[in-house]
C-alpha positions as CSV (number, residue, x, y, z in Angstrom):
1,M,123.9,97.5,99.2
2,A,123.3,97.8,95.5
3,S,120.6,100.1,94.8
4,P,117.5,98.6,93.6
5,T,116.1,98.4,89.7
6,H,113.0,100.2,89.0
7,D,111.6,96.4,88.5
8,L,111.8,95.6,91.8
9,S,109.1,96.3,93.9
10,L,108.3,95.8,97.5
11,I,105.3,94.5,98.7
12,G,103.8,95.8,102.0
13,V,101.0,93.9,104.3
14,C,99.5,93.7,107.4
15,D,102.4,93.4,110.6
16,G,99.8,93.8,114.0
17,D,98.1,96.7,115.4
18,L,100.0,99.4,116.5
19,D,98.4,99.7,120.3
20,P,99.4,103.5,121.2
21,K,99.0,101.8,125.1
22,R,101.9,99.9,124.1
23,Y,103.8,101.4,121.0
24,Q,104.7,104.8,120.2
25,S,105.1,105.9,116.9
26,S,107.2,108.0,115.3
27,Y,107.8,109.4,111.6
28,L,110.0,106.3,111.0
29,T,107.3,104.0,111.6
30,N,105.4,102.5,108.0
31,K,101.9,102.4,109.4
32,V,98.1,102.3,108.2
33,G,95.7,105.0,110.1
34,G,96.0,106.4,113.1
35,H,97.3,110.1,113.7
36,P,100.1,111.1,111.3
37,D,103.2,111.2,112.9
38,W,104.9,114.8,111.5
39,L,108.3,115.2,111.1
40,P,109.5,118.0,113.9
41,V,109.8,120.8,111.6
42,I,107.1,120.4,109.3
43,S,103.8,123.1,110.2
44,R,100.3,121.8,110.3
45,L,97.2,122.3,108.6
46,S,94.3,120.4,108.0
47,P,94.1,118.9,104.4
48,R,90.6,119.0,102.8
49,C,88.6,117.1,100.1
50,G,88.7,119.0,97.2
51,R,85.3,118.1,96.2
52,C,83.4,118.3,99.5
53,G,85.3,120.3,101.9
54,A,84.6,117.8,104.5
55,P,88.3,117.2,106.5
56,L,90.3,113.8,105.7
57,A,91.0,111.1,107.4
58,H,94.8,109.9,107.7
59,V,94.8,106.5,105.7
60,V,98.9,105.6,105.3
61,Q,101.8,107.0,106.3
62,V,105.2,105.7,104.7
63,Y,109.1,106.6,105.8
64,C,110.9,106.8,102.2
65,P,113.9,108.4,102.3
66,L,115.9,108.4,99.1
67,E,119.0,107.1,98.8
68,A,122.3,109.4,98.5
69,S,120.0,111.6,100.0
70,P,120.8,113.6,103.6
71,Y,116.8,114.2,103.9
72,H,114.5,112.5,106.4
73,R,111.0,111.9,104.1
74,N,107.3,110.8,104.8
75,L,105.0,110.5,102.4
76,H,101.0,110.7,104.3
77,L,98.0,109.9,102.1
78,F,94.9,111.1,103.6
79,A,91.1,110.5,101.6
80,C,87.8,111.9,102.1
81,T,85.4,109.0,104.0
82,G,82.3,110.9,102.0
83,A,80.0,108.7,100.4
84,D,79.8,110.7,97.1
85,C,83.5,110.8,97.4
86,N,84.3,107.2,97.0
87,G,87.0,106.2,94.1
88,R,87.5,110.1,93.1
89,S,91.4,111.3,92.8
90,E,90.3,114.9,93.7
91,C,89.2,113.4,97.2
92,W,92.6,112.0,98.2
93,R,95.6,113.8,98.7
94,V,99.3,113.3,99.1
95,L,101.6,115.4,101.3
96,R,105.4,114.7,100.8
97,S,107.7,116.0,103.9
98,Q,111.3,116.4,104.3
99,C,113.7,117.3,107.1
100,L,117.3,117.4,107.5
101,E,119.0,114.6,110.5
102,T,120.1,118.2,112.2
103,E,116.5,119.3,112.4
104,V,115.6,116.8,113.9
105,G,116.7,117.7,117.3
106,A,116.0,115.4,120.3
107,G,113.4,113.6,117.8
108,P,113.9,109.8,117.0
109,T,117.0,109.4,115.2
110,L,118.3,107.0,112.1
111,C,119.5,103.7,112.0
112,K,122.4,105.0,110.0
113,P,124.0,108.5,109.3
114,A,122.4,110.0,106.4
115,P,124.7,110.1,102.8
116,A,126.3,113.0,101.9
117,Q,124.0,115.6,100.1
118,G,125.1,115.7,95.7
119,A,124.4,112.3,94.4
120,P,121.3,111.6,92.1
121,L,118.4,110.7,94.0
122,T,117.6,107.6,92.0
123,A,116.5,104.7,94.5
124,T,115.2,104.0,98.3
125,D,117.4,103.7,100.9
126,W,115.8,102.3,104.0
127,C,117.3,102.2,107.4
128,D,119.8,98.8,107.7
129,T,119.2,98.3,103.2
130,A,118.1,99.6,100.3
131,D,115.8,97.0,99.5
132,D,113.9,95.1,102.9
133,W,112.1,98.7,104.2
134,G,114.0,98.0,107.4
135,M,114.0,94.1,107.9
136,E,116.9,91.9,108.1
137,E,116.6,88.4,106.1
138,G,114.9,85.8,108.0
139,D,113.1,88.0,110.6
140,A,109.2,88.0,110.5
141,E,109.8,91.4,113.5
142,W,111.1,94.7,112.4
143,V,114.3,95.5,112.9
144,G,116.1,98.6,112.9
145,C,113.9,101.7,112.8
146,E,110.5,100.2,113.5
147,K,112.4,97.8,116.5
148,Q,113.3,101.6,117.9
149,D,109.7,102.7,117.8
150,R,108.5,99.7,119.4
151,Q,110.6,99.6,122.0
152,V,110.5,103.4,122.9
153,Q,107.8,103.8,125.4
154,E,105.4,100.9,126.7
155,E,103.2,102.5,128.6
156,V,102.1,105.7,126.3
157,T,98.7,106.7,127.5
158,A,98.0,107.5,123.8
159,P,99.5,109.7,120.7
160,N,100.3,113.4,120.5
161,V,97.2,114.9,118.3
162,E,98.5,117.1,116.2
163,E,97.0,119.3,112.9
164,Y,97.7,118.1,109.7
165,P,100.2,119.9,107.6
166,V,99.9,120.9,103.9
167,S,102.5,122.8,101.2
168,S,102.8,126.2,100.6
169,E,103.6,125.6,97.2
170,M,100.0,124.8,96.3
171,D,98.7,128.5,95.7
172,V,100.0,127.6,92.1
173,S,97.4,124.9,92.3
174,G,94.9,127.3,94.1
175,R,94.0,124.6,97.0
176,L,94.7,127.1,100.0
177,Q,91.1,127.0,100.5
178,D,91.4,123.7,101.3
179,L,93.2,124.2,104.0
180,S,92.3,125.8,107.3
181,L,94.6,126.1,110.4
182,G,94.3,125.3,114.3
183,E,91.5,123.1,113.1
184,S,90.0,120.3,116.0
185,H,90.3,116.9,115.6
186,D,87.0,115.8,116.4
187,D,85.3,116.0,113.0
188,V,87.8,113.7,111.9
189,L,87.6,109.8,111.6
190,V,90.7,108.1,112.7
191,F,91.0,104.8,111.2
192,R,92.2,101.8,113.1
193,S,96.2,101.6,113.1
194,F,98.5,98.3,111.7
195,F,102.2,98.2,111.4
196,I,103.1,97.4,107.5
197,S,106.1,95.0,106.9
198,V,107.8,94.3,103.9
199,V,109.3,92.0,101.9
200,E,110.8,92.0,97.9
201,E,108.2,91.0,95.6
202,S,111.0,88.7,94.1
203,D,111.2,86.6,97.6
204,L,107.6,85.7,97.1
205,C,108.4,83.7,94.0
206,G,110.6,81.3,95.3
207,E,108.0,80.6,98.2
208,N,106.3,77.2,96.9
209,N,104.0,77.1,99.7
210,D,102.4,79.9,99.3
211,L,102.7,78.7,95.5
212,E,99.6,76.3,96.4
213,H,97.5,78.7,97.9
214,A,98.1,81.1,95.5
215,Q,96.8,78.5,92.7
216,E,93.8,77.7,94.5
217,L,92.7,81.6,94.1
218,L,93.9,81.9,90.2
219,R,91.3,78.4,90.0
220,A,89.0,80.2,91.6
221,Y,89.1,83.5,90.0
222,E,89.4,81.7,86.7
223,S,85.8,80.1,87.1
224,R,84.3,82.9,88.5
225,E,85.3,84.9,85.6
226,R,85.5,82.3,83.4
227,V,88.6,83.2,82.2
228,V,92.1,81.4,81.8
229,V,95.0,83.5,83.3
230,G,97.7,80.5,83.4
231,E,99.6,78.7,85.8
232,L,102.5,79.6,88.3
233,D,105.6,78.4,88.6
234,G,107.5,81.2,90.7
235,S,108.7,82.9,87.4
236,E,108.9,86.8,87.0
237,G,105.1,87.1,85.7
238,G,104.1,83.9,87.2
239,V,103.2,81.5,84.0
240,R,104.5,78.3,83.7
241,S,107.3,78.5,81.8
242,G,106.9,77.8,78.0
243,G,103.1,78.8,78.5
244,E,101.1,80.9,76.9
245,E,99.9,83.6,78.5
246,K,96.1,83.0,77.6
247,Y,94.3,85.5,79.1
248,E,95.5,87.8,76.3
249,K,93.6,86.0,74.3
250,T,90.2,85.1,76.1
251,K,88.7,88.6,77.9
252,A,87.4,87.9,81.7
253,R,83.2,88.8,82.4
254,H,83.5,92.3,82.7
255,G,85.8,92.6,79.5
256,D,89.0,94.1,81.3
257,V,92.1,92.4,80.1
258,I,94.1,94.8,82.7
259,F,91.9,93.2,85.5
260,S,92.9,90.0,84.7
261,K,97.0,90.8,84.3
262,F,96.3,92.8,87.8
263,M,95.3,89.6,89.8
264,K,97.8,87.4,88.1
265,K,100.4,90.1,89.3
266,I,99.3,90.0,93.0
267,S,98.1,86.5,92.9
268,L,101.2,85.6,95.3
269,C,100.7,88.1,98.3
270,P,96.9,88.9,97.8
271,Q,97.0,90.3,100.8
272,Q,99.3,93.2,100.0
273,I,98.3,96.5,101.2
274,L,100.7,98.4,99.3
275,R,103.3,98.4,96.2
276,Y,106.6,100.3,96.3
277,C,109.2,100.8,93.4
278,H,110.4,104.8,93.0
279,G,110.5,105.5,89.5
280,G,109.3,102.0,88.2
281,K,105.8,100.8,86.3
282,P,102.3,101.0,88.3
283,L,100.3,98.3,88.4
284,F,96.6,99.4,86.5
285,I,93.8,97.6,87.6
286,S,92.0,98.6,84.7
287,E,92.8,100.9,81.7
288,P,94.5,103.8,82.3
289,P,93.2,106.8,80.4
290,S,94.9,108.0,77.4
291,N,96.2,111.0,78.3
292,M,97.7,109.8,81.5
293,A,100.8,111.7,80.9
294,Q,99.0,114.8,81.4
295,V,96.9,113.3,84.1
296,V,100.4,113.2,86.0
297,S,100.8,116.9,86.2
298,A,104.2,118.6,86.6
299,C,105.3,118.8,90.4
300,S,103.4,122.0,91.8
301,S,106.6,123.5,93.8
302,C,109.5,123.2,91.3
303,G,107.4,122.5,88.1
304,G,109.4,119.4,87.2
305,S,107.7,116.0,86.3
306,R,106.6,113.2,88.3
307,T,107.4,109.9,88.9
308,F,105.8,106.9,90.0
309,E,106.6,105.3,93.6
310,L,103.8,103.4,95.6
311,Q,100.3,102.7,95.4
312,L,97.6,101.5,97.4
313,M,96.1,97.7,97.5
314,P,92.6,96.5,97.4
315,A,93.3,94.4,100.4
316,L,93.9,97.8,102.5
317,V,90.3,98.3,101.7
318,S,89.0,95.8,104.1
319,L,91.8,97.2,107.0
320,L,90.1,101.0,107.1
321,Q,87.6,100.7,110.1
322,R,87.3,103.6,112.3
323,K,89.4,103.5,115.5
324,S,86.1,103.5,117.7
325,G,85.7,99.8,116.6
326,S,82.7,99.7,113.4
327,A,83.3,97.1,111.0
328,E,81.6,99.0,108.4
329,V,83.7,99.5,105.5
330,E,84.8,103.6,105.2
331,L,86.8,103.3,101.8
332,E,86.5,101.7,98.8
333,F,89.2,101.6,95.5
334,G,90.6,99.6,93.3
335,T,94.4,101.3,93.5
336,V,95.7,104.6,94.2
337,L,98.5,105.6,92.8
338,V,100.9,108.1,94.1
339,Y,103.1,109.9,91.8
340,T,105.6,112.0,92.9
341,C,108.7,114.5,91.8
342,T,111.2,112.8,90.3
343,N,113.7,115.3,92.4
344,S,112.2,114.8,95.1
345,C,112.4,119.0,95.7
346,W,113.1,120.4,98.7
347,T,114.4,123.8,99.9
348,A,116.4,123.1,103.3
349,G,114.9,124.6,106.1
350,S,111.2,124.6,105.0
351,G,108.6,123.8,107.3
352,S,106.2,123.4,104.6
353,A,105.1,119.9,102.7
354,V,104.7,119.4,99.3
355,E,101.4,118.2,97.9
356,E,101.7,115.2,95.2
357,L,99.7,113.9,92.7
358,C,97.2,111.0,93.5
359,F,95.5,109.2,91.3
360,V,92.6,106.5,92.3
361,Q,90.9,103.5,90.0
362,T,87.8,101.9,91.1
363,D,87.9,98.3,90.9
364,P,85.4,96.2,89.0
365,D,85.2,93.7,91.0
366,Q,85.3,94.8,94.5
367,Q,83.4,91.8,95.5
368,L,86.3,89.6,94.9
369,F,88.4,91.2,97.7
370,K,85.8,91.2,100.6
């Protein structure tokens, strides 16, 4: 399938509980919460908060091999649940891990053979197609890799509990003091786990049934914020053809035009918990810092540039509840932007995950998503 353009975004939504008594997840699984499923060759360490030093909770696992790459590839996001650490970038960590098919051993296999090495790493390539993150057209259930995952075992008592890994390359940033070997999971909060199902954002624009609901959400938002965003017609950008984007001239109550644009962009699918667009443009929820180019530092492993890959969305906040059943919100954020090495650098045979960069923006109007 043709490589997706940088303007194409994939939208992740919650797709039901991942009950370990019924399903055994693997590194091929895209999921919220639970314990991370590491590639079999990755060494285990425990990431800690860069501010308070507490062990971090696993938030999201994404299986995201790149087109024309011979590597399995995962991103794992962790966050500190301390009250004083909410909304701070240094309290989040994202680890990228990779391995070759030959290194997997007897573990789960890819849905198709890995492409030959040598082509440029320019786009994502999930299982059966590059654009649908493992879903077949018209199929509401996971297929390909995820279908394999759900059918592996029906009576698994519980997933294995393993320690967290971290990149050995992070000595350059002086953060090894935040890590420890052989730590017990007893002190680590575990979030309730959910499957993540993914669709192309462009497909949402053609679903007229969803437009009516989106219009209602927009009208409610306009009334609450005293701002005119515009009508939706399903076209890119969401404004009626030939219409004027008045939100740019009328600021919201909090004075944040960026937030108004953010709300308009996600209105076709307010329940989205993740957006993926490798090499694309992030969707900021508030004005980014003027020195954003400096904030997105060079890769800690190879020193090369980083590019935007994915972001977590406000709707995820309400799903991040303790596995024990507590309904309390453990994390609050507006969006969490993830930037990864442009070349996805990796040393063949490496057993250490590489740390990438998280940039957190707080939500200027958090109550809208509760």
